[in-house]
N, C-alpha and C positions, 0 to 999 in steps of 0.2 A: 405081905413080903417083907424080910428083913432088911436092912441096909446093905449086908453082907450080899445077899443074892442080888440084890440091884446092880449093885457094882459089877457081879460076876456078867450079869446079863447085857449090861452096858460095854464089857469089854469083848463080849462074845460078837455082838450085834455091829460095833461101829470100831474101824480099826483107825484107832487115834495115834496110831505108829508113824501115818504119813505128815502127821503133824510134828512130833517129837525128832524123826530122824532128822529135818532140816534145823530144828533147835538145837539138837545134840551137835551137827556138824556145826553150826554157828558158834555156840559155846566153848567147843573145843579149840577152836581157832581162836578166840577172842582170848583165849587163856595163856596162849601161845604167843601170840601176835598185837594184843593191846596195844602197846608202845609204839606199833611202826603201823598200822592202819586204824584212822579214826574210827570211833565207836558206831558212827552212823550208820557205816558202810555196812557193818554187819548188820543192823537193824535193817536196812533197806535190802540187803538181800536174804534175810529169812523170808520175807515178806515176797519175794522175787520166787526164793525154790520153792516156797510152800505154794504158790499161786501155781506155779510150774507142775510140781504134784497131784496138787488136785486137779488140772486138766487130765494129767494122765490117769489118774484114778475114775476120772467121769466117763474118759473114753473108754477104758477096761472094763468099766461097770457096764457102759451101754452091749459090750462086746458078750461079757459074762453073764448079766443079771442078778449079780449076786455079789456083795459088799467084801465079805471076807476073800474071794478069791481075787478082786480088783484090788484089794489093800494090799493080799500078800504080794503079787505082781510090781504094784506101785514101789513097795518098799524094795523090795529084791531089784528093780532096775535103777533105782536112786541109791540106794546101798554100794551097787555096782560102780555107779558113773561118780560118786561124791568120793569114795575110798579107794578106788583102785589103785594109786600110788602106793595105798598103805597095806594092800593087797598084796600087791609086788614086790614088797620091800620084805613083807612076812615070809613069803616065799624063798626068795632071794637069801635069808638070813638063817633057812634051817636047811641044812646041808643034804636030807633027803628028800627035799623039796625044790632044792634051787633048779633042776631042771624045768620046772613049769615056769620060772618067773620069767624067762626069755619071750619076748612079745610074739616070736612066731609059734611058740607054744601057747601062751595065756589067751591070746586074743584070741582064736580059734575055738580054744577049750572054753571061754565064756560066753561066746557066740553057740554053741552046742547046748550049754546049760541053760543061754535063756529060751532057745527054742524048745527045750524039752520041757520046761518049767510051763513054757504058752502052752504047751502042749497035753502036761499031765493035768494042769492046773484046769482044762479043759472037761477032763474024764470025771474028776474029782467031783461027788456028790455035792460036799460043803468043807468048809476048814475051820468052825467056830473055834476050837482048840486054838489053832496055829494063831489065828486073830488075838487069842487072849494071850497066847506066849510073846509075841511081836509087841504087844501093848504094853507088857510087862518088861519085857527085855530094853526097850529104849527107853520107857520111863525111867528103869533104874541106870541108866548111862545116863539119862539125863540130869539126874537124881545126883550121881557122880562127880557128874563135872559142873552142879550149882556147890557140891561141898566144898570142890577144890575151888572156885572161886571165891566162897567164902574164907578158905584156907591161906589164898592169895591176899585178899585184901588184911586178914588179920599179921599175915608176915610183912604187909607194907606198914603198918602200923607198930609192929615191933621191932627191934634191933638183934637180928638174929644173923649178923655178916662179921667175916671174920676182918679183924682190923685192929691198928696199935693202939693202946691205950693212951689215951690223951689227956693232960690236965689242964688246968687254967692257972699257971704260974709267972703270967708274963705282968709287965708293969703296964697299966692301960697307955699310958700317956707316950707309950716308946713303938705302941704298934702302931706301922703303917698300913696304909690301903695296898690293895693287892689286885693286881691285873693280871688274869691268866687269859692270854690269848693265843686262838689256835688257829695254825693257817693250813689248812685239812691238806696232809701229802705234801707238805713243801719237804724234798731233799734237803741231806747236805750239802755243803759248798763242796766239799770235795766230789761227792756224786756228780754235783753240776760241771767241775772241771773234767772228771774222768768221763762222763757219760754223753756232755753235751759240749765239752770244748768252752767254757765260762769261765776262764782262768779266775777271774776277779769278780765275785758275787757282791753288788751293787749293797744288796740289805747289808752285809759282812761291816762295808765301809763304814755306810750310816750309821750303823749301831754303836760301833766302836768309838765313831767321834762324839756318841753321845753316853761312852762311859759305858757300857753292856758288856760282860761277859759271852763270849759265844763259845760252846763245848763243840770244838771241831769233830770228835767223834761219838757223839752222843748217839743213843739208840732208841727206839719204842720197843715195846715189849709184845705188841702184838699188830697183825698187819690191819685189820681191821678197827676202826672207828670205835663204836661201842666196845670192845674191848680193851682197846688202848685207852679211852677215859676212864672209866670203868676200875681200872688199876689206878689209874692216875689219881681218882677223888677217893680209892679206898686206900690210897697208900701200899698195896698190897698185889699180888699175883692171882689171878682168878681159879683158885681151887679145882674148880671141875672141866677146866681147857686144858685139854693136855698138847704137847709139842705136836707137829705134825699132823691133826685130828682133823674130821670132818666136822664140821658146826653148821648148823641148820637152822633158818628165820628163831625157829624156839631158842636156839642160845643167841642168839643175838639180843631177842627181849627179854632175856634172863638177863644179859649184860646192861640195856639200859635199864631196868629197873633197881640194878644195882649201884648204878648213878645217880638215880632218885634218892636212896637211900644212903648215898654214902653218910656216913658221920662225920666228916670234915665240916658238911656245912652248919650243923648243929653247934658244933663245937665254935667254930667262928663268930656265929651269932652269940654265944655266951661270952666270947670276949668282945661282943660289943659291935658287931660288924654288920651292916646290911648287905643283905645280898641282892647283887645284878646278875641277871639271865639274859644274856643276849646271844641263846644257841637253841638247837632245834632238839634239844634233852629236856627234861624237866629235872629240875633240883630241887630238894628238899619242898617247898610250898611253893616255891617260884616255877608256874608254869615255860613251856618252852613259847619263844617269838612265833611258832607257826606251825602249823598240822603237818606241813611238807616235810617227811622224813628223810627224802632222799635215799632211798633205799636201792638196792641194784635190781630190782625190778619192780613195776609198777605195781599198787595195790591188788587188782584183779588176780595178778598172776601170782601173788605169795599167796591169799587164802585160796584159789581155787588150782593153785599149782601141783598139787596129787590126783586133780580128777583125772577121769578118762580122756576128755576132750582135751584137754592140757599137755599129757603124756602124750596121745597120738601127734596133735600139732607140734609140737618140737623136738619129737623122739623118734618117732613113725614116718611121718609122712616126707620130712627132709632126705630121709635115707633113699625113701621110694621114689621121690621126685626132687631131686636137687636144687631146680628151678625155686618150690615154691619157698626157699631162703629168700626169693628177692619180696616176695610178699610179705612175709615176715619182716624183714629189715623195714618197707615203706612202713607196717604198722608202730614200729619203735621210733620212725621218723616222724610222723604226726604225733605220735605223745612227746617225743621231744620238744617240737615248738613251743609246748606248754610247759614242757620240764624247765628249757631253758630259759623262760622268762619268770618261772619260778626261781631258781637260782639266781638271777638278776636282782629280783625284789629284795632275796632273802639277804644278799652278801649286802647289799645296800641298805637296807634297815640294821645290820649287826652296825655297819660302818656309822650311820648317823647315829645311834646310840653310844658307841663308843666315845667319838670325841666330842658328845655334849658335855656340858658341865653339868656335874652330879649337886644336885640342891643343898644345901647347910643344915642338916638335922642331925642334932643331938651331938655327938664328938666327931661327925661326918667321915665316919672310918668304915669303908667297903669293900668286899670282894667282888670284884667284876670278871665274870666268867664271860670271853665274849667267842664264837667259833665262825670262824668264818669259812664257807666252803671252797674257797679259792687256794692256791691254783689245782687242786683235784680237776679233773676233765669234768665237765665240757670247757675247753680253752674261752673264756667267752670275749677276751679281750684281748687285741695288739699293746704293744708297748706303749701308744699314743691313749690308750683308752678308747679305740675304735671296737665296736663290735662287732665279731665275725657272725656271718649268715647260719643259719641253720643246715644249710647243705655243704656249707666250707667244716661246720664243725662236726656231722657227721659222716661225709663222705670224700672226705681228703685223703690222701695216701700216704704212706707211712712217712717220707720225708717232707711232707707239708705239714703233717701234723707233729713233729721235732721242733721245727720251726715256729708255730702256732705256741708250744708248750712254754719254749724259748722266753716268744714275746709277752707269754702271758705273766711268766715270771717275773718278767722287767715290769709290769704293769704292778703286781702285787708287792714288788718291794717299793715302789713309790707311793701306794696305800698306805703300805704299814708305816713305812718312815712317817708321816704325813700324818697318820693316826697318834703316832708315839709323841709327836711334837704338839699335840693337841693336848694329850692328857697330859704332861708335864706343864701345858700353859693354862690346864684348868684346874690342877691339885696346887692347893693352900700348901701341900707339904710333901716333900718328894716319896713317891709309892715306891714299891716293890712292882716290877713290870717285868713278868715271864713271856718269851715269846716262843710258841713251839708246836712243833706238827706233832700227830698223832701218828703218822707211820711216814715211812719214807714215799716214793714215786712209784708206784703200781702201773703206770702204763706200760701197756704190752710192745710199742714201736721201740722204750729208752730202756728197760731193764734188762739185763741181761742173765738175773740167778734171784732167784727167792731171797738172800741175805740184802739185798739191793730195799727190800721192800723194808727193811728198818733202819734206814741209815737217814734217819729224821732229822729236824732243826730244832736246835735248842738255845737260848738265849736268855741274859739274867740280868736285870736291873737292880740293885742292892742301893738305896739311899748312901750308906756307909763307905760302898767301894771297896766293901772286905769283902774278898770272892773265896776264899782259903777253904771254906768248907764245900764248894762247887770243886766237879774236876772235869777233865777233858773230854770223860767219854761215861758222862752221867745217863742212865737209864729214865724213862719218863716214869717208874715208877716210884722212884725217888724222890723227884721233883719238891713235895709237900711233906716227905719227913724232912728235908733238907730244910726248907721254909721254916716246919714246925721247931726245928731245934736251934735255929738261928734266930728267930725272932720271938718266939713263944715258950724258950727255955726246957725244952723238952730234950729228952735223952733216947730219940730211936735209932736203934741201931741201921744201919743201911741194907736194902736188899741186893743180895747176889744176882748181877747185871744176866738177865736170863731173855733169850727171844721166844716166841712159840707162833709157831709159823701156821695159821688154819687156812684150811682150804670150803671153799662154799660149793 
């Protein structure tokens, strides 16, 4: 018997597609969420999904006494469960099929189709051709995802992003060390005055005493972290992101990859800079200091967000039984305890690394990126540095939360001021220091319009105190264009101040 016939016989007899389905599902999500969810999570859940499908297959095999029938129904139920969200979105996107995307129609329809499939499969003598078809189909899907994975790795090794041209024109001895310190979600002082009645921001006072320039009307380009930081480090706006658009975790993932590949870091290295990365993003060859990405939902909800159960759990049951929301809330609070500990550990680590003295290596010139999660919610500490309990963080009313936010701002001001003093003490020559927030306040109990999301904080320290290149309304996307022009003799035009409001 020829090899071809042997393969065909195997494809007829064995439903390999029940193994290929979870492989395709996990690989597809890995391609879209690799920077958000740790790799080990995908590997672990591939085996969990595969084991679940094997158990279902064995149960159906016991009932039907046939591999092809049991395999077909296993893959049918598995596909409906795993890709329910994609099916619903597809129906919604096609005008003629829009009616079927409603839960009231789609769920009963799928139930009827499932019962018919179980009944009809019982009546059919055998379905070997269907087994061959499903094996080939899911193998093709899997190979396409493998090809996409190879393409992704190839793109990571190549420079295909839109960015300004950078040359090496600076005099090496004149180049200062650069600190880029991000205080996540820290709002402008004018926002604090208008929304929280903080007439005088102590951070402004402290930085003014240390000869910083404070841009009182600065703005972030985007209202979400990864997009904003990607714009900062690529010194450009993100071509695929439009204003007032819906952006998925896949888009977030794309922005994270863009941060990693930003040419700014290679250019700095060519200018003799060592790179210190104290953040939760990878930059160039410098790994993040944590695998906790602090995304807006926990990892399982990201990977399995479109499955049948998650859609029913979050969108159907709460509408039918409003009391179920309390159950969901309890789940979030349980997860919150570990998340709060992660936030505290992360910020503490960033602070410790930032204030330590850098070793004297070579010309001792370095670029340090330190990204604090504070004062982004949860508001971990009061003004004296005493931690709030998990119940206070997640169960307080809006008035209490506003007070907690004000206290947290006060705490952050003290920590940042102390960090700046340590930097000055540790540096033998005066560095460039940029203190900037990736976006403004996004807290529901405080903001009153989407414009508030972009009212961020920007402060600069230049060793020569010459701030003529800066302006009071600087946009984050121009931050390193200005640095490149002032200290590296570049001639980069400034971007037009633009903001992009993103929805998730």
